[in-house]
C-alpha positions in Angstrom: -0.2 0.0 0.0 2.9 2.4 0.8 4.4 1.6 -2.4 1.1 2.4 -4.5 0.8 5.9 -2.6 4.2 7.0 -3.4 3.6 6.3 -7.0 0.3 8.0 -7.3 2.2 10.9 -5.7 4.8 11.0 -8.4 2.2 10.8 -11.2 0.4 13.8 -9.6 3.9 15.7 -9.2 4.6 15.5 -13.1 1.2 16.3 -14.7 2.4 18.2 -17.7 1.7 21.7 -18.2 -1.2 22.9 -20.3 -0.2 24.0 -24.1 -0.7 27.5 -24.9 -3.7 26.6 -26.9 -5.6 25.5 -24.1 -5.1 28.3 -21.7 -7.9 30.9 -22.1 -6.9 34.2 -23.6 -6.1 36.9 -21.3 -8.6 39.2 -20.6 -8.4 42.9 -20.8 -8.9 43.1 -17.0 -6.3 40.9 -16.5 -4.0 43.1 -19.0 -4.8 46.0 -17.0 -4.8 44.9 -13.3 -2.2 42.3 -13.2 1.2 43.6 -12.2 4.1 43.8 -14.8 5.6 40.2 -13.9 2.2 38.6 -13.7 1.4 40.2 -17.1 4.6 38.7 -18.4 4.4 35.1 -17.1 0.9 35.1 -18.0 1.4 36.2 -21.5 4.7 33.9 -22.3 2.3 30.8 -21.2 -0.1 31.9 -23.8 2.6 32.7 -26.7 2.1 30.8 -29.9 3.2 31.6 -33.5 2.8 30.1 -37.3 5.2 30.9 -39.9 2.7 31.9 -43.3 5.5 32.2 -45.7 7.2 35.3 -47.6 9.1 35.8 -44.2 5.8 36.6 -42.5 4.7 35.1 -39.0 1.5 35.6 -37.2 2.0 35.4 -33.2 -0.3 35.6 -30.3 0.8 39.0 -28.1 -0.5 39.9 -24.6 -2.0 36.8 -24.3 -4.9 38.1 -26.2 -3.8 39.6 -29.7 -3.0 38.2 -33.2 -0.1 40.4 -34.5 1.7 39.9 -37.9 5.4 40.6 -38.0 8.5 39.9 -40.1 10.4 36.6 -39.6 13.5 38.8 -40.0 13.0 41.2 -37.4 15.2 40.3 -34.7 15.0 43.2 -32.3 11.1 42.7 -31.7 9.4 40.0 -33.9 11.9 37.5 -32.5 10.7 38.5 -28.9 6.9 38.6 -29.8 7.2 35.4 -31.6 8.9 33.6 -28.8 7.6 35.0 -25.9 4.4 36.9 -26.9 5.0 40.1 -24.7 7.0 43.4 -25.2 7.8 46.2 -22.9 5.2 44.7 -20.4 4.9 47.5 -18.2 3.4 49.6 -20.9 0.2 48.1 -21.9 -1.0 48.1 -18.1 -0.1 51.8 -18.0 -2.0 52.4 -21.1 -4.7 50.5 -20.2 -5.2 52.6 -17.0 -5.2 56.0 -19.0 -7.3 55.2 -22.2 -11.0 54.8 -21.6 -14.1 54.0 -23.8 -14.7 56.3 -26.4 -11.1 58.4 -26.2 -9.5 59.4 -29.5 -6.2 58.1 -29.3 -3.0 58.4 -31.6 -0.1 55.5 -32.0 2.7 57.5 -33.8 5.5 55.3 -34.7 3.0 52.2 -34.6 5.4 49.6 -36.0 3.5 46.4 -36.2 0.6 47.6 -34.2 1.5 45.8 -31.0 0.1 48.9 -29.1 -2.3 50.0 -31.6 -4.3 46.7 -31.2 -4.6 47.1 -27.5 -5.3 50.9 -28.1 -8.4 50.0 -30.3 -9.9 47.8 -27.7 -9.6 50.1 -25.0 -11.3 52.9 -27.1 -14.3 50.5 -28.0 -16.5 51.2 -30.9 -17.3 54.7 -29.8 -13.4 55.6 -29.9 -10.7 56.3 -32.4 -7.4 55.3 -33.1 -4.6 56.8 -35.5 -1.6 54.6 -36.2 1.1 56.2 -38.3 3.8 54.0 -39.5 6.6 55.1 -42.0 8.0 51.9 -43.4 6.2 50.3 -46.3 6.8 46.5 -45.5 5.8 47.2 -41.6 3.0 49.3 -42.5 1.4 46.8 -44.5 2.0 44.1 -41.7 0.3 46.7 -39.1 -2.9 47.1 -41.5 -3.2 43.2 -41.6 -2.9 43.3 -37.6 -5.7 45.7 -37.3 -7.9 43.6 -39.8 -7.4 40.3 -38.2 -8.4 41.5 -34.5 -11.5 43.4 -35.8 -10.6 46.9 -35.3 -10.4 48.2 -38.8 -13.7 50.3 -38.4 -12.3 52.1 -35.6 -8.5 52.7 -36.8 -7.1 54.9 -39.4 -3.5 53.7 -40.7 -1.3 56.3 -42.1 2.0 55.2 -44.3 3.9 58.4 -43.6 6.6 60.2 -41.4 5.2 62.8 -39.2 7.1 66.2 -39.1 7.2 69.8 -38.9 6.0 70.2 -42.6 4.0 68.1 -44.8 4.5 67.3 -48.2 8.6 66.7 -47.7 10.4 63.8 -49.0 12.5 62.3 -46.2 14.7 59.7 -46.1 14.0 56.6 -44.1 17.0 54.5 -43.0 16.0 50.8 -42.0 18.4 48.9 -40.1 19.0 45.5 -41.5 16.6 43.0 -39.0 15.6 46.2 -37.0 12.7 47.8 -38.6 11.9 49.2 -35.2 14.8 51.3 -35.2 13.8 52.9 -38.6 14.8 56.7 -38.5 14.6 59.8 -40.6 18.2 60.7 -41.9 19.1 64.5 -42.9 21.5 63.0 -45.9 21.1 60.4 -48.5 22.4 57.0 -47.8 22.5 53.8 -49.6 19.7 51.4 -49.3 17.5 53.9 -47.6 14.1 54.7 -48.8 12.1 58.2 -49.9 9.1 58.7 -47.9 6.5 61.5 -47.4 5.9 63.6 -44.6 2.7 64.6 -42.7 1.9 67.0 -40.0 0.1 65.1 -37.4 -2.0 67.9 -36.5 -3.4 67.8 -40.3 -3.9 63.9 -39.8 -5.9 64.6 -36.6 -7.7 68.1 -37.6 -11.3 66.4 -38.5 -11.3 65.2 -34.9 -13.4 66.7 -32.3 -10.7 66.2 -29.6 -7.6 64.1 -29.0 -6.9 62.2 -25.7 -3.6 60.5 -26.0 -0.8 60.2 -27.9 2.2 57.8 -28.1 4.8 59.2 -30.0 8.3 56.8 -30.2 9.8 57.9 -33.5 13.4 57.4 -32.8 14.5 60.9 -32.7 11.9 62.9 -34.8 9.8 63.2 -31.8 10.3 66.9 -31.7 9.2 67.4 -35.3 6.1 65.3 -34.4 5.0 67.8 -31.7 5.9 70.6 -33.6 3.8 69.6 -36.5 0.8 69.4 -34.1 1.6 71.7 -31.3 -1.7 74.0 -31.7 -4.1 70.4 -31.4 -1.9 69.8 -28.2 -2.3 73.2 -26.8 -5.9 73.4 -27.4 -6.9 69.8 -26.0 -3.4 68.9 -23.7 -3.7 65.1 -24.2 -1.9 62.6 -22.3 1.7 62.2 -23.9 3.5 59.0 -23.6 6.6 60.3 -25.2 10.4 58.7 -26.0 13.0 61.3 -25.1 16.8 61.2 -25.3 18.6 64.4 -25.0 21.3 62.9 -27.7 18.3 62.6 -30.3 17.0 66.2 -29.5 18.1 69.4 -31.5 16.6 71.9 -28.7 16.0 69.7 -25.5 15.7 73.0 -23.6 13.1 74.1 -25.7 11.1 71.3 -26.0 11.0 70.8 -22.1 10.2 74.3 -21.6 7.3 74.0 -24.0 6.0 70.7 -22.0 6.2 71.9 -18.6 4.5 75.2 -19.6 1.4 73.0 -20.9 1.4 70.1 -18.4 3.5 71.2 -15.3 5.6 68.6 -13.5 6.7 65.7 -16.0 6.8 62.2 -15.1 9.0 59.1 -15.9 7.4 55.8 -16.6 9.9 53.3 -15.2 10.2 49.5 -16.2 7.7 48.6 -13.4 5.0 50.5 -15.0 5.0 53.1 -12.4 5.0 56.7 -12.5 7.8 58.8 -10.7 8.5 62.6 -11.0 11.1 63.6 -13.2 13.3 67.0 -13.0 14.2 69.4 -15.9 18.0 69.0 -14.8 17.8 65.1 -14.8 16.1 65.3 -18.3 19.0 67.7 -19.4 21.9 65.7 -17.8 24.0 64.4 -20.5 25.5 61.9 -18.4 21.9 60.1 -18.7 22.3 58.3 -22.2 19.5 55.9 -22.1 16.0 56.7 -23.5 13.5 58.3 -21.0 9.8 57.5 -21.3 8.1 60.7 -20.7 4.5 61.1 -19.2 2.6 64.4 -19.7 -0.9 64.8 -18.3 -2.9 67.9 -17.3 
């Protein structure tokens, strides 16, 4: 009898874990409510992917959404294909800020990782603008929006946002790293010619703008400049990547933001907001990117 009980105990200990396709999708409430580490673990447990051919992979991200990515993308695609998660501290934060019916913009949308989350958060009464300049990535972004059922509430625009509209800009896309594509001020072999639009023009027909995320690899000043009047009118929540070494006039940018919003905050890697001072942001000893948050 004793031997039989030990055998049964061992069998219970070694019951295999469920496969990702057997787990229920994460709910939006879980994405918003879990801490960064719980969310990351559960999203990884639900990661799944399928190679579709022509270098395209369809994967499950955040334990909930389908995303088309390039199989050649090492910097972003490889992570979401294997782990189903990217920057887990940001989705929960967005979920706490973006509400049903809001009008929001994802500037530098890449494959649409944040776009599809935004689209579910705003609901059918809301609206999303997703801007991506890289043609191949933008094509995958459109498919990701479509496959998740959010095409009716999402405007996808293939362009760079800048201070002026109608310019021809040079976009350099590092090999296997399309998320780091950036605008150059000089010609470069292998770079793409793209058009520019003003963010304010793209949003001109909207009655309001509530939230803007901007991550455009050093073109943040130009993007903000092209929407300055709209931002001054609505004072939307801003989630903005900032790096003094990719900023032409950091003092001027920070003065403008502080005049509009008052104190600035940093979103840290746990998804927590912390006050950040002007002197911190102007300290050239800090070389890493800041994720700034501005709110009225």
